[in-house]
PyMOL CGO cylinders between C-alpha atoms (Angstrom):
from pymol import cmd
from pymol.cgo import CYLINDER

trace = [
    CYLINDER, 214.06, 55.66, -122.15, 213.11, 58.47, -119.82, 0.3, 1, 1, 1, 1, 1, 1,
    CYLINDER, 213.11, 58.47, -119.82, 212.62, 59.08, -116.09, 0.3, 1, 1, 1, 1, 1, 1,
    CYLINDER, 212.62, 59.08, -116.09, 210.39, 61.72, -114.54, 0.3, 1, 1, 1, 1, 1, 1,
    CYLINDER, 210.39, 61.72, -114.54, 211.69, 63.31, -111.34, 0.3, 1, 1, 1, 1, 1, 1,
    CYLINDER, 211.69, 63.31, -111.34, 209.21, 65.26, -109.21, 0.3, 1, 1, 1, 1, 1, 1,
    CYLINDER, 209.21, 65.26, -109.21, 209.59, 67.26, -106.01, 0.3, 1, 1, 1, 1, 1, 1,
    CYLINDER, 209.59, 67.26, -106.01, 206.54, 68.68, -104.25, 0.3, 1, 1, 1, 1, 1, 1,
    CYLINDER, 206.54, 68.68, -104.25, 208.57, 71.12, -102.15, 0.3, 1, 1, 1, 1, 1, 1,
    CYLINDER, 208.57, 71.12, -102.15, 207.92, 74.81, -102.62, 0.3, 1, 1, 1, 1, 1, 1,
    CYLINDER, 207.92, 74.81, -102.62, 211.42, 75.80, -101.52, 0.3, 1, 1, 1, 1, 1, 1,
    CYLINDER, 211.42, 75.80, -101.52, 213.78, 76.99, -104.25, 0.3, 1, 1, 1, 1, 1, 1,
    CYLINDER, 213.78, 76.99, -104.25, 216.76, 74.92, -103.14, 0.3, 1, 1, 1, 1, 1, 1,
    CYLINDER, 216.76, 74.92, -103.14, 214.95, 72.18, -101.28, 0.3, 1, 1, 1, 1, 1, 1,
    CYLINDER, 214.95, 72.18, -101.28, 216.62, 69.03, -99.98, 0.3, 1, 1, 1, 1, 1, 1,
    CYLINDER, 216.62, 69.03, -99.98, 214.11, 66.74, -101.72, 0.3, 1, 1, 1, 1, 1, 1,
    CYLINDER, 214.11, 66.74, -101.72, 214.72, 68.39, -105.11, 0.3, 1, 1, 1, 1, 1, 1,
    CYLINDER, 214.72, 68.39, -105.11, 218.46, 67.80, -104.73, 0.3, 1, 1, 1, 1, 1, 1,
    CYLINDER, 218.46, 67.80, -104.73, 217.99, 64.16, -103.75, 0.3, 1, 1, 1, 1, 1, 1,
    CYLINDER, 217.99, 64.16, -103.75, 215.57, 63.47, -106.62, 0.3, 1, 1, 1, 1, 1, 1,
    CYLINDER, 215.57, 63.47, -106.62, 217.92, 65.15, -109.09, 0.3, 1, 1, 1, 1, 1, 1,
    CYLINDER, 217.92, 65.15, -109.09, 220.90, 63.16, -107.82, 0.3, 1, 1, 1, 1, 1, 1,
    CYLINDER, 220.90, 63.16, -107.82, 218.95, 59.92, -108.26, 0.3, 1, 1, 1, 1, 1, 1,
    CYLINDER, 218.95, 59.92, -108.26, 217.81, 60.61, -111.81, 0.3, 1, 1, 1, 1, 1, 1,
    CYLINDER, 217.81, 60.61, -111.81, 221.23, 61.93, -112.86, 0.3, 1, 1, 1, 1, 1, 1,
    CYLINDER, 221.23, 61.93, -112.86, 222.99, 58.87, -111.46, 0.3, 1, 1, 1, 1, 1, 1,
    CYLINDER, 222.99, 58.87, -111.46, 220.72, 56.62, -113.53, 0.3, 1, 1, 1, 1, 1, 1,
    CYLINDER, 220.72, 56.62, -113.53, 222.51, 57.88, -116.68, 0.3, 1, 1, 1, 1, 1, 1,
    CYLINDER, 222.51, 57.88, -116.68, 219.15, 57.83, -118.44, 0.3, 1, 1, 1, 1, 1, 1,
    CYLINDER, 219.15, 57.83, -118.44, 217.38, 60.79, -120.00, 0.3, 1, 1, 1, 1, 1, 1,
    CYLINDER, 217.38, 60.79, -120.00, 215.20, 62.55, -117.43, 0.3, 1, 1, 1, 1, 1, 1,
    CYLINDER, 215.20, 62.55, -117.43, 212.91, 65.50, -116.85, 0.3, 1, 1, 1, 1, 1, 1,
    CYLINDER, 212.91, 65.50, -116.85, 212.55, 67.30, -113.52, 0.3, 1, 1, 1, 1, 1, 1,
    CYLINDER, 212.55, 67.30, -113.52, 209.09, 68.69, -112.75, 0.3, 1, 1, 1, 1, 1, 1,
    CYLINDER, 209.09, 68.69, -112.75, 208.51, 71.19, -109.93, 0.3, 1, 1, 1, 1, 1, 1,
    CYLINDER, 208.51, 71.19, -109.93, 204.82, 70.73, -109.20, 0.3, 1, 1, 1, 1, 1, 1,
    CYLINDER, 204.82, 70.73, -109.20, 204.85, 73.59, -106.67, 0.3, 1, 1, 1, 1, 1, 1,
    CYLINDER, 204.85, 73.59, -106.67, 204.95, 75.91, -109.70, 0.3, 1, 1, 1, 1, 1, 1,
    CYLINDER, 204.95, 75.91, -109.70, 201.95, 74.23, -111.30, 0.3, 1, 1, 1, 1, 1, 1,
    CYLINDER, 201.95, 74.23, -111.30, 198.24, 74.38, -110.61, 0.3, 1, 1, 1, 1, 1, 1,
    CYLINDER, 198.24, 74.38, -110.61, 197.15, 70.99, -109.29, 0.3, 1, 1, 1, 1, 1, 1,
    CYLINDER, 197.15, 70.99, -109.29, 194.01, 71.00, -107.17, 0.3, 1, 1, 1, 1, 1, 1,
    CYLINDER, 194.01, 71.00, -107.17, 192.83, 68.21, -104.92, 0.3, 1, 1, 1, 1, 1, 1,
    CYLINDER, 192.83, 68.21, -104.92, 190.34, 65.54, -105.97, 0.3, 1, 1, 1, 1, 1, 1,
    CYLINDER, 190.34, 65.54, -105.97, 186.73, 66.80, -106.09, 0.3, 1, 1, 1, 1, 1, 1,
    CYLINDER, 186.73, 66.80, -106.09, 185.23, 63.34, -105.69, 0.3, 1, 1, 1, 1, 1, 1,
    CYLINDER, 185.23, 63.34, -105.69, 183.00, 63.90, -108.74, 0.3, 1, 1, 1, 1, 1, 1,
    CYLINDER, 183.00, 63.90, -108.74, 183.66, 60.36, -110.12, 0.3, 1, 1, 1, 1, 1, 1,
    CYLINDER, 183.66, 60.36, -110.12, 183.56, 61.60, -113.71, 0.3, 1, 1, 1, 1, 1, 1,
    CYLINDER, 183.56, 61.60, -113.71, 186.88, 59.81, -114.20, 0.3, 1, 1, 1, 1, 1, 1,
    CYLINDER, 186.88, 59.81, -114.20, 185.20, 56.42, -113.81, 0.3, 1, 1, 1, 1, 1, 1,
    CYLINDER, 185.20, 56.42, -113.81, 184.17, 56.33, -117.46, 0.3, 1, 1, 1, 1, 1, 1,
    CYLINDER, 184.17, 56.33, -117.46, 187.63, 56.78, -119.02, 0.3, 1, 1, 1, 1, 1, 1,
    CYLINDER, 187.63, 56.78, -119.02, 190.26, 57.05, -116.24, 0.3, 1, 1, 1, 1, 1, 1,
    CYLINDER, 190.26, 57.05, -116.24, 190.85, 60.74, -117.04, 0.3, 1, 1, 1, 1, 1, 1,
    CYLINDER, 190.85, 60.74, -117.04, 190.34, 63.61, -114.61, 0.3, 1, 1, 1, 1, 1, 1,
    CYLINDER, 190.34, 63.61, -114.61, 187.93, 66.28, -115.86, 0.3, 1, 1, 1, 1, 1, 1,
    CYLINDER, 187.93, 66.28, -115.86, 189.47, 69.11, -113.84, 0.3, 1, 1, 1, 1, 1, 1,
    CYLINDER, 189.47, 69.11, -113.84, 191.19, 71.64, -116.07, 0.3, 1, 1, 1, 1, 1, 1,
    CYLINDER, 191.19, 71.64, -116.07, 194.57, 72.25, -114.49, 0.3, 1, 1, 1, 1, 1, 1,
    CYLINDER, 194.57, 72.25, -114.49, 198.14, 70.97, -114.89, 0.3, 1, 1, 1, 1, 1, 1,
    CYLINDER, 198.14, 70.97, -114.89, 197.61, 67.49, -113.47, 0.3, 1, 1, 1, 1, 1, 1,
    CYLINDER, 197.61, 67.49, -113.47, 196.79, 65.72, -116.74, 0.3, 1, 1, 1, 1, 1, 1,
    CYLINDER, 196.79, 65.72, -116.74, 199.87, 67.19, -118.47, 0.3, 1, 1, 1, 1, 1, 1,
    CYLINDER, 199.87, 67.19, -118.47, 202.09, 65.81, -115.71, 0.3, 1, 1, 1, 1, 1, 1,
    CYLINDER, 202.09, 65.81, -115.71, 200.38, 62.42, -115.73, 0.3, 1, 1, 1, 1, 1, 1,
    CYLINDER, 200.38, 62.42, -115.73, 200.72, 62.17, -119.51, 0.3, 1, 1, 1, 1, 1, 1,
    CYLINDER, 200.72, 62.17, -119.51, 204.47, 62.65, -119.14, 0.3, 1, 1, 1, 1, 1, 1,
    CYLINDER, 204.47, 62.65, -119.14, 204.64, 60.03, -116.38, 0.3, 1, 1, 1, 1, 1, 1,
    CYLINDER, 204.64, 60.03, -116.38, 202.59, 57.57, -118.45, 0.3, 1, 1, 1, 1, 1, 1,
    CYLINDER, 202.59, 57.57, -118.45, 205.04, 57.92, -121.36, 0.3, 1, 1, 1, 1, 1, 1,
    CYLINDER, 205.04, 57.92, -121.36, 208.11, 57.67, -119.10, 0.3, 1, 1, 1, 1, 1, 1,
    CYLINDER, 208.11, 57.67, -119.10, 209.78, 54.48, -117.90, 0.3, 1, 1, 1, 1, 1, 1,
    CYLINDER, 209.78, 54.48, -117.90, 210.03, 55.38, -114.21, 0.3, 1, 1, 1, 1, 1, 1,
    CYLINDER, 210.03, 55.38, -114.21, 209.03, 57.97, -111.61, 0.3, 1, 1, 1, 1, 1, 1,
    CYLINDER, 209.03, 57.97, -111.61, 211.13, 59.38, -108.76, 0.3, 1, 1, 1, 1, 1, 1,
    CYLINDER, 211.13, 59.38, -108.76, 208.92, 61.41, -106.40, 0.3, 1, 1, 1, 1, 1, 1,
    CYLINDER, 208.92, 61.41, -106.40, 210.12, 63.42, -103.42, 0.3, 1, 1, 1, 1, 1, 1,
    CYLINDER, 210.12, 63.42, -103.42, 208.43, 65.61, -100.85, 0.3, 1, 1, 1, 1, 1, 1,
    CYLINDER, 208.43, 65.61, -100.85, 208.70, 67.04, -97.38, 0.3, 1, 1, 1, 1, 1, 1,
    CYLINDER, 208.70, 67.04, -97.38, 206.97, 66.24, -94.11, 0.3, 1, 1, 1, 1, 1, 1,
    CYLINDER, 206.97, 66.24, -94.11, 204.66, 69.07, -93.03, 0.3, 1, 1, 1, 1, 1, 1,
    CYLINDER, 204.66, 69.07, -93.03, 202.79, 68.55, -89.75, 0.3, 1, 1, 1, 1, 1, 1,
    CYLINDER, 202.79, 68.55, -89.75, 203.46, 64.82, -89.74, 0.3, 1, 1, 1, 1, 1, 1,
    CYLINDER, 203.46, 64.82, -89.74, 202.43, 64.05, -93.34, 0.3, 1, 1, 1, 1, 1, 1,
    CYLINDER, 202.43, 64.05, -93.34, 203.45, 64.68, -96.94, 0.3, 1, 1, 1, 1, 1, 1,
    CYLINDER, 203.45, 64.68, -96.94, 203.04, 68.37, -97.77, 0.3, 1, 1, 1, 1, 1, 1,
    CYLINDER, 203.04, 68.37, -97.77, 199.75, 69.48, -99.31, 0.3, 1, 1, 1, 1, 1, 1,
    CYLINDER, 199.75, 69.48, -99.31, 201.17, 70.02, -102.81, 0.3, 1, 1, 1, 1, 1, 1,
    CYLINDER, 201.17, 70.02, -102.81, 202.38, 66.44, -102.99, 0.3, 1, 1, 1, 1, 1, 1,
    CYLINDER, 202.38, 66.44, -102.99, 199.22, 65.13, -101.34, 0.3, 1, 1, 1, 1, 1, 1,
    CYLINDER, 199.22, 65.13, -101.34, 197.01, 66.85, -103.93, 0.3, 1, 1, 1, 1, 1, 1,
    CYLINDER, 197.01, 66.85, -103.93, 198.99, 65.28, -106.74, 0.3, 1, 1, 1, 1, 1, 1,
    CYLINDER, 198.99, 65.28, -106.74, 198.69, 61.75, -105.39, 0.3, 1, 1, 1, 1, 1, 1,
    CYLINDER, 198.69, 61.75, -105.39, 195.04, 62.25, -104.48, 0.3, 1, 1, 1, 1, 1, 1,
    CYLINDER, 195.04, 62.25, -104.48, 194.30, 62.98, -108.12, 0.3, 1, 1, 1, 1, 1, 1,
    CYLINDER, 194.30, 62.98, -108.12, 195.74, 59.63, -109.24, 0.3, 1, 1, 1, 1, 1, 1,
    CYLINDER, 195.74, 59.63, -109.24, 192.40, 58.21, -108.10, 0.3, 1, 1, 1, 1, 1, 1,
    CYLINDER, 192.40, 58.21, -108.10, 191.36, 59.03, -111.66, 0.3, 1, 1, 1, 1, 1, 1,
    CYLINDER, 191.36, 59.03, -111.66, 193.78, 56.46, -113.09, 0.3, 1, 1, 1, 1, 1, 1,
    CYLINDER, 193.78, 56.46, -113.09, 192.51, 53.29, -111.48, 0.3, 1, 1, 1, 1, 1, 1,
    CYLINDER, 192.51, 53.29, -111.48, 188.91, 52.58, -112.41, 0.3, 1, 1, 1, 1, 1, 1,
    CYLINDER, 188.91, 52.58, -112.41, 187.62, 49.24, -113.68, 0.3, 1, 1, 1, 1, 1, 1,
    CYLINDER, 187.62, 49.24, -113.68, 190.98, 47.55, -113.08, 0.3, 1, 1, 1, 1, 1, 1,
    CYLINDER, 190.98, 47.55, -113.08, 192.76, 49.86, -115.54, 0.3, 1, 1, 1, 1, 1, 1,
    CYLINDER, 192.76, 49.86, -115.54, 195.56, 51.07, -113.20, 0.3, 1, 1, 1, 1, 1, 1,
    CYLINDER, 195.56, 51.07, -113.20, 197.37, 53.23, -115.76, 0.3, 1, 1, 1, 1, 1, 1,
    CYLINDER, 197.37, 53.23, -115.76, 200.60, 53.36, -113.72, 0.3, 1, 1, 1, 1, 1, 1,
    CYLINDER, 200.60, 53.36, -113.72, 200.69, 49.59, -113.10, 0.3, 1, 1, 1, 1, 1, 1,
    CYLINDER, 200.69, 49.59, -113.10, 204.17, 48.08, -113.23, 0.3, 1, 1, 1, 1, 1, 1,
    CYLINDER, 204.17, 48.08, -113.23, 205.98, 51.41, -113.57, 0.3, 1, 1, 1, 1, 1, 1,
    CYLINDER, 205.98, 51.41, -113.57, 209.13, 51.50, -111.39, 0.3, 1, 1, 1, 1, 1, 1,
    CYLINDER, 209.13, 51.50, -111.39, 209.03, 54.14, -108.68, 0.3, 1, 1, 1, 1, 1, 1,
    CYLINDER, 209.03, 54.14, -108.68, 211.35, 55.58, -106.05, 0.3, 1, 1, 1, 1, 1, 1,
    CYLINDER, 211.35, 55.58, -106.05, 209.85, 57.25, -102.95, 0.3, 1, 1, 1, 1, 1, 1,
    CYLINDER, 209.85, 57.25, -102.95, 211.87, 60.10, -101.43, 0.3, 1, 1, 1, 1, 1, 1,
    CYLINDER, 211.87, 60.10, -101.43, 210.62, 61.59, -98.16, 0.3, 1, 1, 1, 1, 1, 1,
    CYLINDER, 210.62, 61.59, -98.16, 212.05, 64.26, -95.89, 0.3, 1, 1, 1, 1, 1, 1,
    CYLINDER, 212.05, 64.26, -95.89, 211.16, 62.81, -92.49, 0.3, 1, 1, 1, 1, 1, 1,
    CYLINDER, 211.16, 62.81, -92.49, 212.77, 63.74, -89.19, 0.3, 1, 1, 1, 1, 1, 1,
    CYLINDER, 212.77, 63.74, -89.19, 211.68, 60.40, -87.74, 0.3, 1, 1, 1, 1, 1, 1,
    CYLINDER, 211.68, 60.40, -87.74, 213.57, 57.62, -89.48, 0.3, 1, 1, 1, 1, 1, 1,
    CYLINDER, 213.57, 57.62, -89.48, 211.34, 55.08, -87.73, 0.3, 1, 1, 1, 1, 1, 1,
    CYLINDER, 211.34, 55.08, -87.73, 207.90, 56.49, -88.57, 0.3, 1, 1, 1, 1, 1, 1,
    CYLINDER, 207.90, 56.49, -88.57, 208.78, 58.35, -91.82, 0.3, 1, 1, 1, 1, 1, 1,
    CYLINDER, 208.78, 58.35, -91.82, 205.17, 59.35, -92.67, 0.3, 1, 1, 1, 1, 1, 1,
    CYLINDER, 205.17, 59.35, -92.67, 206.02, 61.34, -95.82, 0.3, 1, 1, 1, 1, 1, 1,
    CYLINDER, 206.02, 61.34, -95.82, 208.12, 58.53, -97.29, 0.3, 1, 1, 1, 1, 1, 1,
    CYLINDER, 208.12, 58.53, -97.29, 205.52, 55.92, -96.39, 0.3, 1, 1, 1, 1, 1, 1,
    CYLINDER, 205.52, 55.92, -96.39, 202.68, 57.98, -97.89, 0.3, 1, 1, 1, 1, 1, 1,
    CYLINDER, 202.68, 57.98, -97.89, 204.47, 58.30, -101.23, 0.3, 1, 1, 1, 1, 1, 1,
    CYLINDER, 204.47, 58.30, -101.23, 205.24, 54.60, -101.16, 0.3, 1, 1, 1, 1, 1, 1,
    CYLINDER, 205.24, 54.60, -101.16, 201.63, 53.77, -100.25, 0.3, 1, 1, 1, 1, 1, 1,
    CYLINDER, 201.63, 53.77, -100.25, 200.27, 55.82, -103.16, 0.3, 1, 1, 1, 1, 1, 1,
    CYLINDER, 200.27, 55.82, -103.16, 202.69, 54.23, -105.60, 0.3, 1, 1, 1, 1, 1, 1,
    CYLINDER, 202.69, 54.23, -105.60, 201.67, 50.77, -104.45, 0.3, 1, 1, 1, 1, 1, 1,
    CYLINDER, 201.67, 50.77, -104.45, 197.96, 51.62, -104.54, 0.3, 1, 1, 1, 1, 1, 1,
    CYLINDER, 197.96, 51.62, -104.54, 198.46, 52.51, -108.19, 0.3, 1, 1, 1, 1, 1, 1,
    CYLINDER, 198.46, 52.51, -108.19, 200.13, 49.10, -108.69, 0.3, 1, 1, 1, 1, 1, 1,
    CYLINDER, 200.13, 49.10, -108.69, 203.53, 50.65, -109.33, 0.3, 1, 1, 1, 1, 1, 1,
    CYLINDER, 203.53, 50.65, -109.33, 206.72, 48.75, -108.56, 0.3, 1, 1, 1, 1, 1, 1,
    CYLINDER, 206.72, 48.75, -108.56, 208.53, 50.53, -105.72, 0.3, 1, 1, 1, 1, 1, 1,
    CYLINDER, 208.53, 50.53, -105.72, 212.15, 49.60, -106.26, 0.3, 1, 1, 1, 1, 1, 1,
    CYLINDER, 212.15, 49.60, -106.26, 213.65, 51.85, -103.55, 0.3, 1, 1, 1, 1, 1, 1,
    CYLINDER, 213.65, 51.85, -103.55, 212.90, 54.43, -100.90, 0.3, 1, 1, 1, 1, 1, 1,
    CYLINDER, 212.90, 54.43, -100.90, 215.05, 57.23, -99.51, 0.3, 1, 1, 1, 1, 1, 1,
    CYLINDER, 215.05, 57.23, -99.51, 214.44, 58.95, -96.18, 0.3, 1, 1, 1, 1, 1, 1,
    CYLINDER, 214.44, 58.95, -96.18, 216.44, 61.86, -94.76, 0.3, 1, 1, 1, 1, 1, 1,
    CYLINDER, 216.44, 61.86, -94.76, 215.77, 64.55, -92.18, 0.3, 1, 1, 1, 1, 1, 1,
    CYLINDER, 215.77, 64.55, -92.18, 216.05, 67.36, -94.73, 0.3, 1, 1, 1, 1, 1, 1,
    CYLINDER, 216.05, 67.36, -94.73, 216.07, 71.03, -93.75, 0.3, 1, 1, 1, 1, 1, 1,
    CYLINDER, 216.07, 71.03, -93.75, 214.53, 72.11, -90.48, 0.3, 1, 1, 1, 1, 1, 1,
    CYLINDER, 214.53, 72.11, -90.48, 212.56, 75.32, -90.96, 0.3, 1, 1, 1, 1, 1, 1,
    CYLINDER, 212.56, 75.32, -90.96, 214.24, 76.88, -87.94, 0.3, 1, 1, 1, 1, 1, 1,
    CYLINDER, 214.24, 76.88, -87.94, 217.61, 76.60, -89.67, 0.3, 1, 1, 1, 1, 1, 1,
    CYLINDER, 217.61, 76.60, -89.67, 216.83, 78.90, -92.56, 0.3, 1, 1, 1, 1, 1, 1,
    CYLINDER, 216.83, 78.90, -92.56, 214.10, 81.33, -91.52, 0.3, 1, 1, 1, 1, 1, 1,
    CYLINDER, 214.10, 81.33, -91.52, 216.62, 84.03, -90.60, 0.3, 1, 1, 1, 1, 1, 1,
    CYLINDER, 216.62, 84.03, -90.60, 216.06, 84.44, -86.86, 0.3, 1, 1, 1, 1, 1, 1,
    CYLINDER, 216.06, 84.44, -86.86, 218.17, 81.64, -85.35, 0.3, 1, 1, 1, 1, 1, 1,
    CYLINDER, 218.17, 81.64, -85.35, 218.80, 81.85, -81.61, 0.3, 1, 1, 1, 1, 1, 1,
    CYLINDER, 218.80, 81.85, -81.61, 216.52, 84.89, -81.28, 0.3, 1, 1, 1, 1, 1, 1,
    CYLINDER, 216.52, 84.89, -81.28, 213.50, 82.67, -81.92, 0.3, 1, 1, 1, 1, 1, 1,
    CYLINDER, 213.50, 82.67, -81.92, 211.82, 81.11, -78.89, 0.3, 1, 1, 1, 1, 1, 1,
    CYLINDER, 211.82, 81.11, -78.89, 210.45, 78.25, -80.99, 0.3, 1, 1, 1, 1, 1, 1,
    CYLINDER, 210.45, 78.25, -80.99, 213.98, 77.24, -82.04, 0.3, 1, 1, 1, 1, 1, 1,
    CYLINDER, 213.98, 77.24, -82.04, 214.99, 77.00, -78.40, 0.3, 1, 1, 1, 1, 1, 1,
    CYLINDER, 214.99, 77.00, -78.40, 211.85, 75.00, -77.61, 0.3, 1, 1, 1, 1, 1, 1,
    CYLINDER, 211.85, 75.00, -77.61, 212.87, 72.47, -80.27, 0.3, 1, 1, 1, 1, 1, 1,
    CYLINDER, 212.87, 72.47, -80.27, 216.30, 72.29, -78.66, 0.3, 1, 1, 1, 1, 1, 1,
    CYLINDER, 216.30, 72.29, -78.66, 214.76, 71.77, -75.21, 0.3, 1, 1, 1, 1, 1, 1,
    CYLINDER, 214.76, 71.77, -75.21, 212.68, 68.92, -76.65, 0.3, 1, 1, 1, 1, 1, 1,
    CYLINDER, 212.68, 68.92, -76.65, 215.83, 67.29, -77.98, 0.3, 1, 1, 1, 1, 1, 1,
    CYLINDER, 215.83, 67.29, -77.98, 214.76, 67.61, -81.62, 0.3, 1, 1, 1, 1, 1, 1,
    CYLINDER, 214.76, 67.61, -81.62, 217.82, 69.74, -82.41, 0.3, 1, 1, 1, 1, 1, 1,
    CYLINDER, 217.82, 69.74, -82.41, 220.89, 70.74, -80.45, 0.3, 1, 1, 1, 1, 1, 1,
    CYLINDER, 220.89, 70.74, -80.45, 221.37, 74.26, -79.08, 0.3, 1, 1, 1, 1, 1, 1,
    CYLINDER, 221.37, 74.26, -79.08, 224.09, 74.77, -81.68, 0.3, 1, 1, 1, 1, 1, 1,
    CYLINDER, 224.09, 74.77, -81.68, 221.79, 73.65, -84.49, 0.3, 1, 1, 1, 1, 1, 1,
    CYLINDER, 221.79, 73.65, -84.49, 219.01, 75.93, -83.30, 0.3, 1, 1, 1, 1, 1, 1,
    CYLINDER, 219.01, 75.93, -83.30, 221.39, 78.87, -83.27, 0.3, 1, 1, 1, 1, 1, 1,
    CYLINDER, 221.39, 78.87, -83.27, 223.40, 78.30, -86.43, 0.3, 1, 1, 1, 1, 1, 1,
    CYLINDER, 223.40, 78.30, -86.43, 220.58, 79.50, -88.70, 0.3, 1, 1, 1, 1, 1, 1,
    CYLINDER, 220.58, 79.50, -88.70, 221.48, 77.57, -91.82, 0.3, 1, 1, 1, 1, 1, 1,
    CYLINDER, 221.48, 77.57, -91.82, 220.20, 74.42, -93.57, 0.3, 1, 1, 1, 1, 1, 1,
    CYLINDER, 220.20, 74.42, -93.57, 221.53, 71.02, -92.65, 0.3, 1, 1, 1, 1, 1, 1,
    CYLINDER, 221.53, 71.02, -92.65, 224.32, 69.91, -94.93, 0.3, 1, 1, 1, 1, 1, 1,
    CYLINDER, 224.32, 69.91, -94.93, 223.75, 67.27, -97.56, 0.3, 1, 1, 1, 1, 1, 1,
    CYLINDER, 223.75, 67.27, -97.56, 226.49, 65.01, -96.22, 0.3, 1, 1, 1, 1, 1, 1,
    CYLINDER, 226.49, 65.01, -96.22, 228.47, 62.77, -98.62, 0.3, 1, 1, 1, 1, 1, 1,
    CYLINDER, 228.47, 62.77, -98.62, 227.09, 59.50, -97.22, 0.3, 1, 1, 1, 1, 1, 1,
    CYLINDER, 227.09, 59.50, -97.22, 223.48, 60.64, -97.83, 0.3, 1, 1, 1, 1, 1, 1,
    CYLINDER, 223.48, 60.64, -97.83, 224.36, 61.84, -101.32, 0.3, 1, 1, 1, 1, 1, 1,
    CYLINDER, 224.36, 61.84, -101.32, 225.97, 58.48, -102.00, 0.3, 1, 1, 1, 1, 1, 1,
    CYLINDER, 225.97, 58.48, -102.00, 222.73, 56.73, -101.02, 0.3, 1, 1, 1, 1, 1, 1,
    CYLINDER, 222.73, 56.73, -101.02, 220.93, 58.74, -103.68, 0.3, 1, 1, 1, 1, 1, 1,
    CYLINDER, 220.93, 58.74, -103.68, 223.60, 57.94, -106.26, 0.3, 1, 1, 1, 1, 1, 1,
    CYLINDER, 223.60, 57.94, -106.26, 223.41, 54.22, -105.42, 0.3, 1, 1, 1, 1, 1, 1,
    CYLINDER, 223.41, 54.22, -105.42, 219.64, 54.24, -105.91, 0.3, 1, 1, 1, 1, 1, 1,
    CYLINDER, 219.64, 54.24, -105.91, 220.04, 56.06, -109.21, 0.3, 1, 1, 1, 1, 1, 1,
    CYLINDER, 220.04, 56.06, -109.21, 222.62, 53.54, -110.40, 0.3, 1, 1, 1, 1, 1, 1,
    CYLINDER, 222.62, 53.54, -110.40, 220.26, 50.69, -109.51, 0.3, 1, 1, 1, 1, 1, 1,
    CYLINDER, 220.26, 50.69, -109.51, 217.31, 52.36, -111.25, 0.3, 1, 1, 1, 1, 1, 1,
    CYLINDER, 217.31, 52.36, -111.25, 219.34, 52.87, -114.42, 0.3, 1, 1, 1, 1, 1, 1,
    CYLINDER, 219.34, 52.87, -114.42, 220.53, 49.28, -114.37, 0.3, 1, 1, 1, 1, 1, 1,
    CYLINDER, 220.53, 49.28, -114.37, 216.96, 47.96, -113.96, 0.3, 1, 1, 1, 1, 1, 1,
    CYLINDER, 216.96, 47.96, -113.96, 215.61, 50.06, -116.81, 0.3, 1, 1, 1, 1, 1, 1,
    CYLINDER, 215.61, 50.06, -116.81, 218.45, 49.19, -119.19, 0.3, 1, 1, 1, 1, 1, 1,
    CYLINDER, 218.45, 49.19, -119.19, 217.94, 45.48, -118.53, 0.3, 1, 1, 1, 1, 1, 1,
    CYLINDER, 217.94, 45.48, -118.53, 214.28, 45.61, -119.61, 0.3, 1, 1, 1, 1, 1, 1,
]
cmd.load_cgo(trace, "trace")
């Protein structure tokens, strides 16, 4: 058995990468982490050439990643919220899965998935919901979702309290004055890490029972 873990974040030590890794490690099943920000995956061209065989004709890294996912037993996908939606790298990947679902083929149908989104709004969670929506539209089985606020860009850009924008966020109540000034990423607190571990344990248990 094998699980594919993917993060669409371009940050070296991103929150979503850590969460995805914690989930797949806790499953106690063989896994592979794929950083799609280091790959070349363009958006869908809408050419419809995939309708004949459910394979995208674009020559980039997408098909290699999809082949690995097709052979794997589960997918854990994480990404950040940029401007109120999943970041463009993650969006391009999911957009290309249009190639997998012609003539009722749905190549990812039934594959267990976990959606991990870095959303500052726990109520709206647009990044998490988009990942979940794309999994479901590909007829995957979403067994869990994980939402956390992740790193705020104003915490780790290097300018802290000197930045007017950071203070604007504080005035809006999105962060505290202390958070705007401390100039470091939010901590991955034990309770949030435990949520990831619990999901990983459940995923491993589900796969081993099949």
